[in-house]
PDB file of N, CA, C and O in Angstrom:
ATOM      1  N   UNK A   1     173.870  42.548 -71.209  1.00  0.00           N
ATOM      2  CA  UNK A   1     172.800  41.619 -70.955  1.00  0.00           C
ATOM      3  C   UNK A   1     172.839  40.522 -72.018  1.00  0.00           C
ATOM      4  O   UNK A   1     172.982  40.794 -73.210  1.00  0.00           O
ATOM      5  N   UNK A   2     172.711  39.314 -71.572  1.00  0.00           N
ATOM      6  CA  UNK A   2     172.648  38.197 -72.503  1.00  0.00           C
ATOM      7  C   UNK A   2     171.198  37.937 -72.884  1.00  0.00           C
ATOM      8  O   UNK A   2     170.278  38.299 -72.150  1.00  0.00           O
ATOM      9  N   UNK A   3     171.007  37.320 -74.013  1.00  0.00           N
ATOM     10  CA  UNK A   3     169.661  37.066 -74.506  1.00  0.00           C
ATOM     11  C   UNK A   3     168.835  36.249 -73.517  1.00  0.00           C
ATOM     12  O   UNK A   3     167.626  36.453 -73.403  1.00  0.00           O
ATOM     13  N   UNK A   4     169.466  35.341 -72.815  1.00  0.00           N
ATOM     14  CA  UNK A   4     168.723  34.511 -71.864  1.00  0.00           C
ATOM     15  C   UNK A   4     168.177  35.319 -70.686  1.00  0.00           C
ATOM     16  O   UNK A   4     167.328  34.824 -69.945  1.00  0.00           O
ATOM     17  N   UNK A   5     168.646  36.546 -70.501  1.00  0.00           N
ATOM     18  CA  UNK A   5     168.174  37.403 -69.418  1.00  0.00           C
ATOM     19  C   UNK A   5     166.989  38.285 -69.826  1.00  0.00           C
ATOM     20  O   UNK A   5     166.441  39.004 -68.991  1.00  0.00           O
ATOM     21  N   UNK A   6     166.599  38.236 -71.073  1.00  0.00           N
ATOM     22  CA  UNK A   6     165.493  39.071 -71.550  1.00  0.00           C
ATOM     23  C   UNK A   6     164.197  38.713 -70.835  1.00  0.00           C
ATOM     24  O   UNK A   6     163.428  39.606 -70.480  1.00  0.00           O
ATOM     25  N   UNK A   7     163.944  37.459 -70.620  1.00  0.00           N
ATOM     26  CA  UNK A   7     162.704  37.068 -69.938  1.00  0.00           C
ATOM     27  C   UNK A   7     162.655  37.616 -68.512  1.00  0.00           C
ATOM     28  O   UNK A   7     161.582  37.972 -68.025  1.00  0.00           O
ATOM     29  N   UNK A   8     163.786  37.685 -67.849  1.00  0.00           N
ATOM     30  CA  UNK A   8     163.834  38.270 -66.508  1.00  0.00           C
ATOM     31  C   UNK A   8     163.505  39.766 -66.571  1.00  0.00           C
ATOM     32  O   UNK A   8     162.781  40.289 -65.724  1.00  0.00           O
ATOM     33  N   UNK A   9     164.044  40.439 -67.578  1.00  0.00           N
ATOM     34  CA  UNK A   9     163.734  41.851 -67.790  1.00  0.00           C
ATOM     35  C   UNK A   9     162.234  42.040 -68.018  1.00  0.00           C
ATOM     36  O   UNK A   9     161.634  42.966 -67.473  1.00  0.00           O
ATOM     37  N   UNK A  10     161.638  41.173 -68.812  1.00  0.00           N
ATOM     38  CA  UNK A  10     160.196  41.258 -69.070  1.00  0.00           C
ATOM     39  C   UNK A  10     159.383  41.009 -67.803  1.00  0.00           C
ATOM     40  O   UNK A  10     158.349  41.647 -67.601  1.00  0.00           O
ATOM     41  N   UNK A  11     159.822  40.110 -66.964  1.00  0.00           N
ATOM     42  CA  UNK A  11     159.137  39.848 -65.696  1.00  0.00           C
ATOM     43  C   UNK A  11     159.162  41.080 -64.790  1.00  0.00           C
ATOM     44  O   UNK A  11     158.202  41.350 -64.069  1.00  0.00           O
ATOM     45  N   UNK A  12     160.257  41.815 -64.835  1.00  0.00           N
ATOM     46  CA  UNK A  12     160.403  43.000 -63.994  1.00  0.00           C
ATOM     47  C   UNK A  12     159.716  44.233 -64.597  1.00  0.00           C
ATOM     48  O   UNK A  12     159.520  45.238 -63.914  1.00  0.00           O
ATOM     49  N   UNK A  13     159.356  44.144 -65.877  1.00  0.00           N
ATOM     50  CA  UNK A  13     158.719  45.265 -66.580  1.00  0.00           C
ATOM     51  C   UNK A  13     157.465  44.751 -67.290  1.00  0.00           C
ATOM     52  O   UNK A  13     157.508  44.433 -68.478  1.00  0.00           O
ATOM     53  N   UNK A  14     156.366  44.671 -66.570  1.00  0.00           N
ATOM     54  CA  UNK A  14     155.172  43.999 -67.089  1.00  0.00           C
ATOM     55  C   UNK A  14     154.452  44.693 -68.249  1.00  0.00           C
ATOM     56  O   UNK A  14     153.477  44.149 -68.768  1.00  0.00           O
ATOM     57  N   UNK A  15     154.901  45.865 -68.664  1.00  0.00           N
ATOM     58  CA  UNK A  15     154.271  46.525 -69.817  1.00  0.00           C
ATOM     59  C   UNK A  15     155.128  46.438 -71.082  1.00  0.00           C
ATOM     60  O   UNK A  15     154.750  46.965 -72.129  1.00  0.00           O
ATOM     61  N   UNK A  16     156.287  45.770 -70.983  1.00  0.00           N
ATOM     62  CA  UNK A  16     157.232  45.725 -72.108  1.00  0.00           C
ATOM     63  C   UNK A  16     157.437  44.286 -72.569  1.00  0.00           C
ATOM     64  O   UNK A  16     157.604  43.373 -71.760  1.00  0.00           O
ATOM     65  N   UNK A  17     157.420  44.107 -73.885  1.00  0.00           N
ATOM     66  CA  UNK A  17     157.816  42.828 -74.468  1.00  0.00           C
ATOM     67  C   UNK A  17     159.013  43.081 -75.383  1.00  0.00           C
ATOM     68  O   UNK A  17     159.109  44.133 -76.015  1.00  0.00           O
ATOM     69  N   UNK A  18     159.914  42.119 -75.448  1.00  0.00           N
ATOM     70  CA  UNK A  18     161.148  42.280 -76.207  1.00  0.00           C
ATOM     71  C   UNK A  18     161.326  41.092 -77.152  1.00  0.00           C
ATOM     72  O   UNK A  18     161.147  39.938 -76.761  1.00  0.00           O
ATOM     73  N   UNK A  19     161.679  41.395 -78.398  1.00  0.00           N
ATOM     74  CA  UNK A  19     162.034  40.379 -79.378  1.00  0.00           C
ATOM     75  C   UNK A  19     163.461  40.654 -79.826  1.00  0.00           C
ATOM     76  O   UNK A  19     163.863  41.807 -79.982  1.00  0.00           O
ATOM     77  N   UNK A  20     164.221  39.588 -80.031  1.00  0.00           N
ATOM     78  CA  UNK A  20     165.621  39.750 -80.436  1.00  0.00           C
ATOM     79  C   UNK A  20     165.876  38.937 -81.706  1.00  0.00           C
ATOM     80  O   UNK A  20     165.610  37.736 -81.764  1.00  0.00           O
ATOM     81  N   UNK A  21     166.401  39.630 -82.719  1.00  0.00           N
ATOM     82  CA  UNK A  21     166.835  38.983 -83.949  1.00  0.00           C
ATOM     83  C   UNK A  21     168.351  38.982 -83.981  1.00  0.00           C
ATOM     84  O   UNK A  21     169.000  39.875 -83.436  1.00  0.00           O
ATOM     85  N   UNK A  22     168.907  37.964 -84.630  1.00  0.00           N
ATOM     86  CA  UNK A  22     170.358  37.838 -84.720  1.00  0.00           C
ATOM     87  C   UNK A  22     170.760  37.758 -86.182  1.00  0.00           C
ATOM     88  O   UNK A  22     170.156  37.012 -86.953  1.00  0.00           O
ATOM     89  N   UNK A  23     171.768  38.515 -86.565  1.00  0.00           N
ATOM     90  CA  UNK A  23     172.280  38.463 -87.929  1.00  0.00           C
ATOM     91  C   UNK A  23     173.428  37.470 -87.990  1.00  0.00           C
ATOM     92  O   UNK A  23     174.457  37.652 -87.339  1.00  0.00           O
ATOM     93  N   UNK A  24     173.243  36.422 -88.775  1.00  0.00           N
ATOM     94  CA  UNK A  24     174.292  35.414 -88.931  1.00  0.00           C
ATOM     95  C   UNK A  24     175.214  35.822 -90.068  1.00  0.00           C
ATOM     96  O   UNK A  24     174.801  35.957 -91.220  1.00  0.00           O
ATOM     97  N   UNK A  25     176.447  36.010 -89.714  1.00  0.00           N
ATOM     98  CA  UNK A  25     177.443  36.490 -90.662  1.00  0.00           C
ATOM     99  C   UNK A  25     177.695  35.496 -91.799  1.00  0.00           C
ATOM    100  O   UNK A  25     177.855  35.896 -92.952  1.00  0.00           O
ATOM    101  N   UNK A  26     177.730  34.215 -91.474  1.00  0.00           N
ATOM    102  CA  UNK A  26     178.044  33.189 -92.482  1.00  0.00           C
ATOM    103  C   UNK A  26     176.974  33.082 -93.558  1.00  0.00           C
ATOM    104  O   UNK A  26     177.284  33.053 -94.749  1.00  0.00           O
ATOM    105  N   UNK A  27     175.726  33.024 -93.142  1.00  0.00           N
ATOM    106  CA  UNK A  27     174.630  32.846 -94.096  1.00  0.00           C
ATOM    107  C   UNK A  27     174.030  34.162 -94.560  1.00  0.00           C
ATOM    108  O   UNK A  27     173.227  34.194 -95.493  1.00  0.00           O
ATOM    109  N   UNK A  28     174.420  35.246 -93.906  1.00  0.00           N
ATOM    110  CA  UNK A  28     173.861  36.579 -94.181  1.00  0.00           C
ATOM    111  C   UNK A  28     172.335  36.549 -94.082  1.00  0.00           C
ATOM    112  O   UNK A  28     171.620  37.052 -94.949  1.00  0.00           O
ATOM    113  N   UNK A  29     171.880  35.952 -93.017  1.00  0.00           N
ATOM    114  CA  UNK A  29     170.452  35.805 -92.789  1.00  0.00           C
ATOM    115  C   UNK A  29     170.127  36.144 -91.337  1.00  0.00           C
ATOM    116  O   UNK A  29     171.009  36.164 -90.480  1.00  0.00           O
ATOM    117  N   UNK A  30     168.868  36.406 -91.079  1.00  0.00           N
ATOM    118  CA  UNK A  30     168.423  36.724 -89.731  1.00  0.00           C
ATOM    119  C   UNK A  30     167.740  35.510 -89.108  1.00  0.00           C
ATOM    120  O   UNK A  30     167.024  34.770 -89.783  1.00  0.00           O
ATOM    121  N   UNK A  31     167.971  35.319 -87.819  1.00  0.00           N
ATOM    122  CA  UNK A  31     167.280  34.276 -87.071  1.00  0.00           C
ATOM    123  C   UNK A  31     166.684  34.895 -85.811  1.00  0.00           C
ATOM    124  O   UNK A  31     167.137  35.936 -85.334  1.00  0.00           O
ATOM    125  N   UNK A  32     165.673  34.239 -85.294  1.00  0.00           N
ATOM    126  CA  UNK A  32     165.041  34.723 -84.067  1.00  0.00           C
ATOM    127  C   UNK A  32     165.831  34.178 -82.885  1.00  0.00           C
ATOM    128  O   UNK A  32     165.889  32.970 -82.659  1.00  0.00           O
ATOM    129  N   UNK A  33     166.420  35.067 -82.160  1.00  0.00           N
ATOM    130  CA  UNK A  33     167.198  34.691 -80.971  1.00  0.00           C
ATOM    131  C   UNK A  33     166.272  34.555 -79.758  1.00  0.00           C
ATOM    132  O   UNK A  33     166.448  33.667 -78.924  1.00  0.00           O
ATOM    133  N   UNK A  34     165.293  35.443 -79.676  1.00  0.00           N
ATOM    134  CA  UNK A  34     164.309  35.388 -78.594  1.00  0.00           C
ATOM    135  C   UNK A  34     163.005  36.001 -79.087  1.00  0.00           C
ATOM    136  O   UNK A  34     163.002  37.101 -79.638  1.00  0.00           O
ATOM    137  N   UNK A  35     161.902  35.292 -78.889  1.00  0.00           N
ATOM    138  CA  UNK A  35     160.576  35.797 -79.235  1.00  0.00           C
ATOM    139  C   UNK A  35     159.746  35.831 -77.966  1.00  0.00           C
ATOM    140  O   UNK A  35     159.545  34.810 -77.308  1.00  0.00           O
ATOM    141  N   UNK A  36     159.276  36.995 -77.642  1.00  0.00           N
ATOM    142  CA  UNK A  36     158.521  37.169 -76.405  1.00  0.00           C
ATOM    143  C   UNK A  36     157.162  36.481 -76.471  1.00  0.00           C
ATOM    144  O   UNK A  36     156.468  36.574 -77.484  1.00  0.00           O
ATOM    145  N   UNK A  37     156.785  35.803 -75.414  1.00  0.00           N
ATOM    146  CA  UNK A  37     155.440  35.239 -75.358  1.00  0.00           C
ATOM    147  C   UNK A  37     154.393  36.285 -74.968  1.00  0.00           C
ATOM    148  O   UNK A  37     153.196  35.996 -74.958  1.00  0.00           O
ATOM    149  N   UNK A  38     154.845  37.495 -74.647  1.00  0.00           N
ATOM    150  CA  UNK A  38     153.966  38.574 -74.167  1.00  0.00           C
ATOM    151  C   UNK A  38     153.667  39.578 -75.275  1.00  0.00           C
ATOM    152  O   UNK A  38     153.939  40.767 -75.112  1.00  0.00           O
ATOM    153  N   UNK A  39     153.122  39.133 -76.379  1.00  0.00           N
ATOM    154  CA  UNK A  39     152.914  40.000 -77.533  1.00  0.00           C
ATOM    155  C   UNK A  39     151.770  40.992 -77.368  1.00  0.00           C
ATOM    156  O   UNK A  39     151.596  41.865 -78.218  1.00  0.00           O
ATOM    157  N   UNK A  40     150.994  40.882 -76.308  1.00  0.00           N
ATOM    158  CA  UNK A  40     149.877  41.816 -76.097  1.00  0.00           C
ATOM    159  C   UNK A  40     150.222  42.978 -75.161  1.00  0.00           C
ATOM    160  O   UNK A  40     149.353  43.785 -74.831  1.00  0.00           O
ATOM    161  N   UNK A  41     151.453  43.064 -74.742  1.00  0.00           N
ATOM    162  CA  UNK A  41     151.830  44.148 -73.832  1.00  0.00           C
ATOM    163  C   UNK A  41     151.818  45.496 -74.544  1.00  0.00           C
ATOM    164  O   UNK A  41     151.914  45.583 -75.768  1.00  0.00           O
ATOM    165  N   UNK A  42     151.698  46.535 -73.738  1.00  0.00           N
ATOM    166  CA  UNK A  42     151.557  47.891 -74.267  1.00  0.00           C
ATOM    167  C   UNK A  42     152.748  48.325 -75.120  1.00  0.00           C
ATOM    168  O   UNK A  42     152.567  48.936 -76.173  1.00  0.00           O
ATOM    169  N   UNK A  43     153.949  48.015 -74.676  1.00  0.00           N
ATOM    170  CA  UNK A  43     155.162  48.443 -75.384  1.00  0.00           C
ATOM    171  C   UNK A  43     155.911  47.215 -75.909  1.00  0.00           C
ATOM    172  O   UNK A  43     156.188  46.268 -75.171  1.00  0.00           O
ATOM    173  N   UNK A  44     156.226  47.262 -77.194  1.00  0.00           N
ATOM    174  CA  UNK A  44     156.991  46.173 -77.806  1.00  0.00           C
ATOM    175  C   UNK A  44     158.295  46.732 -78.350  1.00  0.00           C
ATOM    176  O   UNK A  44     158.311  47.735 -79.063  1.00  0.00           O
ATOM    177  N   UNK A  45     159.389  46.063 -78.001  1.00  0.00           N
ATOM    178  CA  UNK A  45     160.719  46.496 -78.426  1.00  0.00           C
ATOM    179  C   UNK A  45     161.340  45.384 -79.249  1.00  0.00           C
ATOM    180  O   UNK A  45     161.365  44.224 -78.837  1.00  0.00           O
ATOM    181  N   UNK A  46     161.844  45.757 -80.428  1.00  0.00           N
ATOM    182  CA  UNK A  46     162.535  44.802 -81.284  1.00  0.00           C
ATOM    183  C   UNK A  46     164.001  45.176 -81.343  1.00  0.00           C
ATOM    184  O   UNK A  46     164.352  46.321 -81.628  1.00  0.00           O
ATOM    185  N   UNK A  47     164.854  44.198 -81.071  1.00  0.00           N
ATOM    186  CA  UNK A  47     166.296  44.430 -81.049  1.00  0.00           C
ATOM    187  C   UNK A  47     166.997  43.540 -82.063  1.00  0.00           C
ATOM    188  O   UNK A  47     166.565  42.422 -82.342  1.00  0.00           O
ATOM    189  N   UNK A  48     168.079  44.060 -82.601  1.00  0.00           N
ATOM    190  CA  UNK A  48     168.943  43.297 -83.499  1.00  0.00           C
ATOM    191  C   UNK A  48     170.247  43.064 -82.759  1.00  0.00           C
ATOM    192  O   UNK A  48     170.871  44.011 -82.280  1.00  0.00           O
ATOM    193  N   UNK A  49     170.658  41.812 -82.665  1.00  0.00           N
ATOM    194  CA  UNK A  49     171.901  41.464 -81.983  1.00  0.00           C
ATOM    195  C   UNK A  49     173.015  41.322 -83.014  1.00  0.00           C
ATOM    196  O   UNK A  49     172.935  40.506 -83.933  1.00  0.00           O
ATOM    197  N   UNK A  50     174.046  42.128 -82.843  1.00  0.00           N
ATOM    198  CA  UNK A  50     175.217  42.089 -83.725  1.00  0.00           C
ATOM    199  C   UNK A  50     176.420  41.677 -82.901  1.00  0.00           C
ATOM    200  O   UNK A  50     176.465  41.914 -81.694  1.00  0.00           O
ATOM    201  N   UNK A  51     177.391  41.063 -83.547  1.00  0.00           N
ATOM    202  CA  UNK A  51     178.611  40.704 -82.823  1.00  0.00           C
ATOM    203  C   UNK A  51     179.839  41.006 -83.666  1.00  0.00           C
ATOM    204  O   UNK A  51     179.759  41.207 -84.878  1.00  0.00           O
ATOM    205  N   UNK A  52     180.971  41.030 -82.986  1.00  0.00           N
ATOM    206  CA  UNK A  52     182.246  41.272 -83.652  1.00  0.00           C
ATOM    207  C   UNK A  52     182.653  40.036 -84.451  1.00  0.00           C
ATOM    208  O   UNK A  52     182.127  38.945 -84.230  1.00  0.00           O
ATOM    209  N   UNK A  53     183.579  40.210 -85.366  1.00  0.00           N
ATOM    210  CA  UNK A  53     184.061  39.092 -86.188  1.00  0.00           C
ATOM    211  C   UNK A  53     184.531  37.911 -85.346  1.00  0.00           C
ATOM    212  O   UNK A  53     184.274  36.757 -85.688  1.00  0.00           O
ATOM    213  N   UNK A  54     185.212  38.198 -84.257  1.00  0.00           N
ATOM    214  CA  UNK A  54     185.744  37.126 -83.399  1.00  0.00           C
ATOM    215  C   UNK A  54     184.801  36.792 -82.235  1.00  0.00           C
ATOM    216  O   UNK A  54     185.178  36.062 -81.318  1.00  0.00           O
ATOM    217  N   UNK A  55     183.580  37.328 -82.275  1.00  0.00           N
ATOM    218  CA  UNK A  55     182.550  37.079 -81.253  1.00  0.00           C
ATOM    219  C   UNK A  55     182.943  37.568 -79.860  1.00  0.00           C
ATOM    220  O   UNK A  55     182.375  37.121 -78.863  1.00  0.00           O
ATOM    221  N   UNK A  56     183.902  38.474 -79.786  1.00  0.00           N
ATOM    222  CA  UNK A  56     184.344  38.957 -78.479  1.00  0.00           C
ATOM    223  C   UNK A  56     183.363  39.959 -77.867  1.00  0.00           C
ATOM    224  O   UNK A  56     183.260  40.064 -76.645  1.00  0.00           O
ATOM    225  N   UNK A  57     182.652  40.687 -78.712  1.00  0.00           N
ATOM    226  CA  UNK A  57     181.702  41.681 -78.219  1.00  0.00           C
ATOM    227  C   UNK A  57     180.385  41.516 -78.954  1.00  0.00           C
ATOM    228  O   UNK A  57     180.341  41.176 -80.136  1.00  0.00           O
ATOM    229  N   UNK A  58     179.297  41.771 -78.206  1.00  0.00           N
ATOM    230  CA  UNK A  58     177.960  41.706 -78.791  1.00  0.00           C
ATOM    231  C   UNK A  58     177.237  43.006 -78.486  1.00  0.00           C
ATOM    232  O   UNK A  58     177.405  43.580 -77.410  1.00  0.00           O
ATOM    233  N   UNK A  59     176.432  43.469 -79.436  1.00  0.00           N
ATOM    234  CA  UNK A  59     175.741  44.738 -79.286  1.00  0.00           C
ATOM    235  C   UNK A  59     174.278  44.577 -79.688  1.00  0.00           C
ATOM    236  O   UNK A  59     173.962  43.900 -80.666  1.00  0.00           O
ATOM    237  N   UNK A  60     173.401  45.201 -78.929  1.00  0.00           N
ATOM    238  CA  UNK A  60     171.982  45.234 -79.262  1.00  0.00           C
ATOM    239  C   UNK A  60     171.660  46.585 -79.892  1.00  0.00           C
ATOM    240  O   UNK A  60     172.063  47.632 -79.384  1.00  0.00           O
ATOM    241  N   UNK A  61     170.934  46.548 -80.999  1.00  0.00           N
ATOM    242  CA  UNK A  61     170.527  47.758 -81.687  1.00  0.00           C
ATOM    243  C   UNK A  61     169.013  47.728 -81.821  1.00  0.00           C
ATOM    244  O   UNK A  61     168.444  46.706 -82.207  1.00  0.00           O
ATOM    245  N   UNK A  62     168.367  48.818 -81.511  1.00  0.00           N
ATOM    246  CA  UNK A  62     166.904  48.872 -81.594  1.00  0.00           C
ATOM    247  C   UNK A  62     166.465  48.974 -83.046  1.00  0.00           C
ATOM    248  O   UNK A  62     167.012  49.770 -83.809  1.00  0.00           O
ATOM    249  N   UNK A  63     165.495  48.181 -83.425  1.00  0.00           N
ATOM    250  CA  UNK A  63     164.897  48.233 -84.750  1.00  0.00           C
ATOM    251  C   UNK A  63     163.696  49.163 -84.658  1.00  0.00           C
ATOM    252  O   UNK A  63     162.771  48.913 -83.886  1.00  0.00           O
ATOM    253  N   UNK A  64     163.708  50.225 -85.436  1.00  0.00           N
ATOM    254  CA  UNK A  64     162.614  51.201 -85.358  1.00  0.00           C
ATOM    255  C   UNK A  64     161.637  51.094 -86.518  1.00  0.00           C
ATOM    256  O   UNK A  64     160.491  51.526 -86.395  1.00  0.00           O
ATOM    257  N   UNK A  65     162.060  50.536 -87.626  1.00  0.00           N
ATOM    258  CA  UNK A  65     161.116  50.370 -88.753  1.00  0.00           C
ATOM    259  C   UNK A  65     161.558  49.221 -89.637  1.00  0.00           C
ATOM    260  O   UNK A  65     160.902  48.921 -90.633  1.00  0.00           O
TER     261      UNK A  65
END
């Protein structure tokens, strides 16, 4: 799933909101890739988006704390 598809997922799941952070390898800093406008939903999921050195693969990891 690409980050741009998160809003579609949220539309199909009206009790879930999703936020995605991205780790930038060059700056070693985090940026907000997607911030849900549905912050009052019952379930909130925070994901960290990681990618391979050559950007060939991307992985989402759930942030639990």
